[in-house]
C-alpha positions in Angstrom: 0.0 0.0 0.0 2.8 2.4 1.0 4.7 1.6 -2.2 1.6 2.4 -4.3 1.2 5.7 -2.4 4.9 6.6 -3.3 4.3 5.8 -6.9 1.2 8.0 -7.1 3.0 10.9 -5.3 6.0 10.6 -7.6 3.6 10.6 -10.7 2.0 13.9 -9.5 5.3 15.4 -8.7 6.5 14.7 -12.3 3.4 16.3 -13.8 3.8 19.4 -11.5 7.5 19.7 -12.3 6.8 19.5 -16.0 4.1 22.2 -15.8 6.3 24.5 -13.8 9.2 24.1 -16.3 6.8 24.9 -19.2 5.8 28.2 -17.5 9.4 29.3 -17.2 10.4 28.7 -20.8 9.1 31.3 -23.3 7.3 30.1 -26.3 9.8 31.8 -28.6 13.5 31.5 -29.2 14.8 35.1 -29.0 18.0 34.4 -30.8 16.0 32.9 -33.7 13.6 35.8 -33.8 16.5 38.2 -34.2 17.9 36.2 -37.1 14.9 36.9 -39.3 15.8 39.7 -41.8 13.0 42.3 -42.5 11.9 42.9 -46.1 13.0 46.2 -47.7 9.4 47.4 -47.5 9.2 46.6 -43.7 12.7 47.8 -42.6 11.6 51.5 -42.4 8.9 50.5 -39.9 11.5 48.8 -37.6 13.9 51.7 -37.9 11.1 54.1 -37.0 10.1 51.9 -34.0 13.6 51.8 -32.6 13.8 55.6 -32.6 11.4 55.8 -29.6 13.9 54.3 -27.1 11.7 51.3 -26.3 13.3 47.9 -26.0 11.7 44.9 -27.8 8.7 44.0 -25.7 9.1 40.3 -24.6 6.4 40.0 -22.1 3.7 41.6 -19.9 6.2 42.8 -17.2 8.1 44.9 -19.8 4.9 46.5 -21.0 4.0 47.3 -17.4 7.4 48.8 -16.9 6.8 51.3 -19.7 3.3 52.1 -18.4 4.7 52.8 -14.9 7.3 55.1 -16.5 4.6 57.0 -18.3 6.0 56.0 -21.7 2.9 54.0 -22.7 -0.6 55.4 -22.8 -3.9 53.7 -22.9 -5.8 53.8 -26.2 -9.5 54.3 -25.5 -11.9 51.8 -26.9 -13.7 54.5 -28.9 -12.6 57.8 -30.2 -13.7 60.2 -32.9 -13.6 58.3 -36.2 -12.4 55.0 -34.8 -13.3 51.9 -32.6 -10.9 49.4 -31.1 -12.1 45.8 -31.6 -11.6 43.2 -28.8 -7.9 42.5 -28.7 -7.0 38.9 -28.1 -3.3 39.1 -29.2 -2.3 42.7 -28.5 -2.6 45.4 -25.9 -4.3 48.9 -26.1 -1.1 50.9 -25.3 1.0 53.2 -27.5 3.7 55.7 -27.0 2.3 59.2 -26.8 3.1 60.3 -30.4 1.5 57.1 -31.8 -1.6 57.5 -29.7 -2.0 61.2 -30.8 -1.4 60.2 -34.4 -4.1 57.5 -34.3 -6.5 60.1 -32.8 -5.7 62.6 -35.6 -6.2 59.9 -38.3 -9.5 59.0 -36.8 -10.7 62.7 -36.5 -9.6 63.4 -40.1 -11.4 60.2 -41.4 -14.5 61.2 -39.5 -14.5 64.7 -41.0 -13.9 63.5 -44.5 -16.6 60.8 -44.4 -19.1 62.8 -42.4 -19.0 60.7 -39.2 -18.1 57.2 -40.3 -15.7 55.1 -38.2 -12.9 52.6 -38.9 -11.8 49.7 -36.7 -8.4 49.3 -35.1 -7.7 45.5 -35.1 -4.3 45.3 -33.5 -2.0 47.5 -31.4 1.0 46.7 -29.2 2.2 43.1 -29.1 4.9 41.4 -27.0 6.9 38.5 -28.4 4.8 36.2 -26.2 1.6 37.7 -27.8 3.2 37.2 -31.2 4.0 33.6 -30.4 0.5 32.9 -29.3 -0.8 34.6 -32.5 1.3 32.4 -34.7 -0.3 29.3 -33.3 -3.6 30.4 -34.8 -2.3 32.5 -37.7 0.6 31.2 -39.7 1.0 34.6 -41.4 2.0 36.3 -38.2 5.6 37.7 -38.2 8.3 35.2 -37.3 10.8 37.9 -36.6 10.7 41.3 -34.9 7.5 43.3 -35.5 7.1 47.0 -35.2 4.2 46.1 -33.0 6.8 45.0 -30.5 7.8 48.6 -29.7 4.5 50.3 -28.9 4.2 52.6 -31.9 2.4 50.5 -34.5 -1.3 49.6 -35.0 -3.5 47.9 -37.6 -6.6 49.4 -39.2 -9.1 47.0 -40.9 -10.2 48.0 -44.3 -13.1 45.5 -44.3 -14.7 46.7 -41.0 -16.3 50.2 -40.9 -18.9 51.5 -38.5 -18.3 48.4 -36.3 -19.6 46.1 -39.0 -17.6 43.4 -40.9 -18.5 44.4 -44.4 -16.4 45.6 -47.3 -17.0 49.2 -48.3 -14.9 50.3 -51.3 -15.8 54.0 -50.8 -14.7 54.1 -47.2 -11.7 52.0 -47.9 -10.5 54.6 -50.5 -11.3 57.4 -48.0 -9.2 55.7 -45.3 -6.2 55.2 -47.6 -6.5 58.8 -48.7 -6.1 59.9 -45.0 -3.2 57.5 -44.5 -1.5 58.8 -47.6 -1.8 62.3 -46.3 0.0 61.5 -43.1 2.6 59.4 -45.0 3.3 62.3 -47.3 3.6 64.6 -44.3 6.4 62.3 -42.9 4.2 61.2 -39.9 3.7 57.5 -40.7 4.6 54.5 -42.8 1.9 52.2 -43.9 1.5 48.9 -45.7 -1.7 47.4 -47.1 -1.7 43.8 -45.9 -3.8 41.7 -48.2 -3.9 38.5 -46.1 -5.0 40.3 -42.9 -7.2 42.8 -44.7 -5.7 45.7 -42.8 -3.4 48.7 -43.1 -0.3 48.2 -40.9 0.7 51.7 -39.7 3.9 52.7 -37.9 4.2 56.1 -36.5 7.5 57.9 -37.2 9.3 59.9 -34.5 8.6 63.2 -36.2 
């Protein structure tokens, strides 16, 4: 009987040890992440991101550190011209210049479309968030993303006025606003076909 009890206790100890070790090991290999070379189109986004003096965000504690320092600011769920969808793989924080730029883009879009809204589909991501995202979306970045620095966000071009429905007229209006800020040297943006969104990185202007 005692021998059986020891076997059961040993079995549970092994399970507990395995679970604890899994918690300590990140789901990404940082050295491998750094090896991935950005495309020429994407490189300016990373260069702009690094200019804000924010280290690559690996986990929640690093995000909290920048919040405590007053470096990251909360993006409201709703603002003039925009709505933020439920974020499962990113966090609603941005550096002050990126937050202000998002609000300006929203306000300009609202003015030019007489009150319509666009949807922000992703904001700041840690490497852990990115790793979780890759498990459900094979197109998620394998390397460093500009989302990892707190100055990038995605805007859907298939969701306007909080409805998932294509609207060519509003899509054109949205890109017109983005082009205005890009030409003014405030942002870089890429139209991502697979994700149906504009990936926007705010420059340190």
